[in-house]
N, C-alpha and C positions, 0 to 999 in steps of 0.2 A: 504493500500500500504506500510506503514511504517513497519508493522510487517513482511511482506514478505522480505523486504530489510534486516531487523535485523536478520531474520531467515537464509538467505543466507550468511550473513557475519559470523554468528556464526558457520554455517556448514563448511565454508571454513577454519575458524580458527581451528576447531576441526580436520579436515582432515590434515591440515598442521602440527599441533602438533603431530598427530599420525605418520606421515611420518618422521618427524625429530627424534622422539624417536626411531622408528623402525630402522632407518639408523644408529643411534648411537649404539643401541644394537647389530646390525649385525656386526658392526666394531670390536666388541670384541668377537664375538661368534665363533671364530675359535676353533679348538680342539687340545689338546696336544696328543702326541703319547706316549703310554706306553713303558716301557723299553724293552719288548720282541718283539716289532715291528721293522722291518727294514725301512719300508716306512715312510717317513716324511710328515707331513702335516703342513700348516702354523700355527703358534702359535700366538694367539691374545695377545696383550700386553697393559698394561696401567701403568701409573706412580704411584708407591707407594711412598708416601712422609712422611717418618718417622721423628722423632725428629732430629734436627741438631746435637745433641750431640753424635749421633751414628757414628761409624767408621768401616772401614774394619779391623777387628781384625787380628793382626799378628798371624799366626799359629806357634806353637812351634815345633821344630824338634830336634831330638837327634843326628842323624848321620851327618847331614849337616848344623848344626846351624851356623857355621862361614861363610859358603858360602851364606847362606840366608841373614845374616846381611850385607854382602858386595854386595848384589844384583847381584851376578855373576852366580848363578846356573841357567841353562836353560835345557830344555828337549833335549835329544840327538836324534833329528830327523831333516829332511830337510824341515820341514814345514815352509811355509811363515808366519804362525801365531806364530812363536817362541816368547815366552814372558818369563820374569823372573819368577821363580817358585812361587814367592810371589806377582805377579802382582795383583793389586786390582780387576781386572776384573775376577779373579779366586777365590776370597775370598768372602764369604757371608758377608753381612752387618749385624752386630750384636751390641747389647748393652752390658754393663758390666755384666749383669746377664746371658748372653748367649742366649737371645732371638734373633731370626733371622727375618730379614725384607727383604723378597724376592723382587727383583726389576724386575723380569721377570715372568709375570703371565699369565695364560690362563683361558678361560671360557669354561666350558662344561656343558650344561644344567643349573642346578640350582647352580652349584658350581664354585668358583674361585679356581684354583689349581696351585701348584708350585712343582718344583723338581720331575716332572713326574707324581706322583700319590698322592700327599699330599693335602688334602682339607685345604684351609686357609681362605675361606670366602664364601659369598653367592652372586650369580650374581645379585640379586635384588638390591644390594647396589653398583653396578658398578659406578654410578655417584658420590657417596660419597667417594669411594676409589680414584677415579680419581681427585676429587677436594681437597682431603686431609682431608675432614671432618671425615673420618674413615681411620685408618691405619691398614694394614694387617701385622700380624706377626705370626711366628711359635714359640710358647713358648718352652723353654727348657723342655723336656719331664718329666712328673710326673708319678709315678707309681700309680696303682689303690690301694685304701686304704685297700682292702681285697682280699684274694685269691678267694673269691666268686665274680665272675664278671657277673652281669646280662646281658642277651642279648634278643633281640627281632628280629623276622624275619617277614618282610613284606609279605603280601599274594601274591604279584606278583613276588616274587623270584621263580626261576624254581625249580622243584622237585630235579633235580641233584644238584643244589646249596644247597638246604636244607639238603640233605644227606651229602654233603661235609662239611657243618658247623657242623653237628652232629659228623662226623668223627674227625674233628678238636677238638671239645670239648672232645671227648674220648681220643685223643692223649695227649692233654694238662693235663688232669686229671691223666693219667698214667705216663707221663714223668716228669712233674714239679709240680703236685698237685695243679694246677690252676683249679678251678671249674667254667666253663661257665654254668650258670643256667638260666632257663627261667625268664624273666622279670616279676616282681610283681608290677602292677600299683599302689598298695596301699603303697608301701614302697621304691620303687626304683626311685629316681630322676635321677641318673646317670646310664646309661646302654649303651651297644653296640647295634646299630640298623643297621641290614643288610637290605638294601632296593635296589630297582631297580634303576640303574643309566642310563647314556646316552651312551657315546662312549666307556668308558674304566672302569677300576677298580680303585677306589679311597678310601682313608681313612684319618681320622684325626689322629694326633700323640699324644699318651699318654692320661692321665686322666685330665679332666677339671672340674669335678663336675657336668657336664651336659651330654646330649646325645652325644655319639661318633658315628658318622655315617660312615658306610662302604657302598659305592655305587658300585653296580655290574651291568654290562651289561650282556647280555646272553652268552657271550664268556668267562666270568670269571670262570675258573675251580678251583679245590681244591688247586692247586699250587698258583694261583693268590690270592685266598681268604686267604690262610694261610699267604702269604706275607703281605696282608693288616692287618690281625690280629696282626702281629708283630709290625706294625706301631701303632696300637691302644694300644698295651702293653707298648710302649715307645721307639721303635727302629727307627733310621734313616737308610738311605741307607749306605752301607759300603764304597762306593766310595766317599762319602762326608766327610769321617773321616779326622781329623787333621793330622794323621800319614800315610795317603795313599801313599804319594810319596816315601816312603821307600819300597813300595811293587808293585805299579802299575805305568804305564804311561798312561796319557790321550793323545790320538793322535788327537790333535786339527785340524790337516789338513784334517781329515776325518769327521769332525763335522761342520755343518753350524754354523756360528758365533751366530746366534739367539738362538741356542741350547746350547751354552757354559754354561749358568747359570745352566743347569741340573747337571753339574759336579763341581759346586762351592764347596770349602772346608769350613767346619764348624770348628770353634776353639774348643779347649778343653772345654771351658766354656759352650758349647752348649750340651754337652753329660753328662749323669749321671756319677758322679765321679768314680763309681766303674769300668766303662769301660776304664778309662785312664790307670790304672796300672794292672788290672786283666783280661782285655779282649782286647788285641792288635788286629790290623787289621788281618783279615783272609779271605782266598778265600773260605773257607768251610762254607758258609752261604747262606741262602735263600735271604738275603738282599743285595747282590751284583748284580749290573746290569750285563747283559750278555755282552760278548766282542764286539758285534756289535750294542749295544744300541745307538740310535740316529745317527747312521752312515748315511751319505748322499750318499755314494757310495757303499754300501754293504760290505765295508772293515771293519776292526776292528776299534773300537773307544777306547777300553781299552785293554791293554795287560799287562802282568807282566813285571818286570823291565828288563827281558831278551828279551823282544819283542815277547813273545809267548802268544798265547791264553790260557785260563784256562777253566776248566770244569764248565759247567753250572749246578747249583744245583736246583733240582726240588721239593725237600721236605726238611723240617727242619733237620739239622744234630745234632749230639751229642753236637757240639760246640754251635749251636743255643739254644738248651735246657739248656746247662750249663749257657749261658748268661741270660736266663730267671731266672734260679735259683739264680744267683748272684743279679739280679735286684730286685727280690722279696724275698730274703732270710730273711728279717726282717718283712715281711708281713704275717699276720695270717688270718685264716678264720674269 
């Protein structure tokens, strides 16, 4: 009789533990929307608890520096969300080295993502991230140590995506002399791994000395894959640049407040030094969100400083290739 009682108690405890874990996981398993989508979906969040010494870095401006210091500059719209241009809610949390600590995070499949499509962690560590045992950060991008960049394609990637990756490799070789070459398991510890993802297209930023994953769902075409490859090469989104306010306006009134972090500004320290003086903000790039990205009402979320929409870029431009050349000018095969 005793063993039956013990068995029932153990079974109840096991079921209760499973239900508690499953409920906790589902709480975070909402999905982020990619920049090209208009329709918004709930974004799962959890608290990222970095070192107390971190701060919202002041972004440096050239044209409006005095106004920024006096906290008087605001966006020229009638939005109820009008905030000073350097309001901490619009600046990324960073350390002195330019590493970024996102505080608005989403979970999609096996990944924790931030800033639309940047992989910052693994969903299996959700509890550790929430408790602070592990802290998520986006390191200041590092370039790959060689112009030969190994890559591997998972078997479940679609044939169209395989062809797109081959086309991208051909273009990079021709335009910037970067060689995407097949991964060699005997000598390549670090390589780009194109694999099947869940809801959207995601990638890690820059070189880490380990595998750089690019997760693709079946709707990710050549444009989206090329965008993710730029992330892997060390590029952030253009609208997150420190100098963006000289060129664009973020229409906060058209963006749900929970999606404001998608448009946080990163300080100069977070970018490769060569981008600060030799590669100013440009509309002519594959790395800029489209004008209606994360809009909650199908209206524009980003316009130029004259209040007008801009052209959406669907493939890398000469300026994109020039920036790769700048970033990898000292790197050899």
